N, C-alpha and C positions, 0 to 999 in steps of 0.2 A: 154192322159196321160198314160193310162194303156197299150194301144197298143204299145206305144213308148217304155215302159220298157220291155215289151214283145220281141219286136224286139231287143233292147239292149242285153237281156239275151241270145238270140238266136245267135247274133253276137259274143259274148263273148264265147259261146260254139263252134261256128264254128272256131273261132280263135284259140281257145285252142286246136282243133284237129290238126290244121296245125302246132301248136308250138310243139305239142308232136311228130309229123312227123319229124319236124326239129330237135327236141332232139335227136331222134333216128338216124338221118343222122350225127349228130354231134359225138355221141358216137361211130358210126362206123369209123369216121375220126380219132377220138382220139385213138381209141384201134387198129388202123391198120386193120380193116376189121374183127377182131374178138373179139367183146364186149362180155361183161357177158351176160348170159341168162337173169338174173333179169332185165337187161335194156329193153328186149322185154316185159316181163311181166308187169313192171311198165307203160311202154308206152301203152300197149294194154288195161290193166284195166283203166287207167286214160282217154284214149281216149274214151272208151266205157262209162265212167261216164259224161265225157263232151257231148257225143252225147245224152245220156238220159236226161241231163239238157236242152239241146237245144230243144228236142222234146217236154219236159215239157213246155218250154216256149212258144212254138207254139200252143201247146194244151190247154194253160192255166191251168195249174196245178202248182201253185206257191210253194207248200210244197216240191216238187220233186226238184225244182230249187234251193231251200235253202239247201236241202240235198246233192244235187250234188256239190254245190258250197262249202258247209262246209266239207263234206268228201274229196273233192280234197284238199282244203287248209290246213286242219289240218296235215294230216301226211306228204304231199310231198310239197304242195305249199308253205308253210312257209320256209321249208328247202331251195327250190329253190330260194326263194328271196335273200338268202344270196349270191349267186353266181353272177358274173358279166355277161353281156352279155344277149342274147335273152332267157336264161332260167328263168331270172327273171320275165318275162312277164307271164309265166305260173302262179305263184303265184298271181300276180296282178290281172290277169283275173279270177282266181278262187275267189278272195276276191271280185271282182266286180260282179260276178254271185251270191255270197252269199248276198251282200248289195242289189242287185236288187230284189232277190227272197223274202228277209225280206220286202223290200217296197211293193211287190205285196201282201203278205200275210197280211201286215197292211192295204192295201187299201181294201181288201176283207173284214176285220173285221169292218171297218169304214162303208163300203157299208151296212153290215149286221145289224150294230148298227142303221142306219138310217132307216132302213125298219121296 
C-alpha cells in the first residue's frame, strides 16, 4: 500500500509539472506572445516545488511531500481551482499530493507505534 501511495504522489508531481508547462503555454496564447514576467516566476517556482515533492515521494520522505503539496495548494492551487479548464487540475493535484503525503506520514506513525 505504501509503495502505491508513493507512486501516486510521484505521478501527481509529474502531472503537475506538465500542467504548469501547459499553464505557461496558455498564458503565452492569451497574452499574444508577451505575458507578464510574473507568469514565468510562478510557473518556475511551482514546477520546482512539484519536482521536489515527486523526488521526495520516490525517496520516501513523506513530510516533504506534505510540505510541497501544502505550499502549492494554499497560495496558488486554491486560487486556480476557481478557474474553468485545465488550470483547475493544478489545484486538484496539489490537494491530492497533500492528502497522499498526510496518509504516508500517518502510516509512518502507525508503524512506529507498532514497534
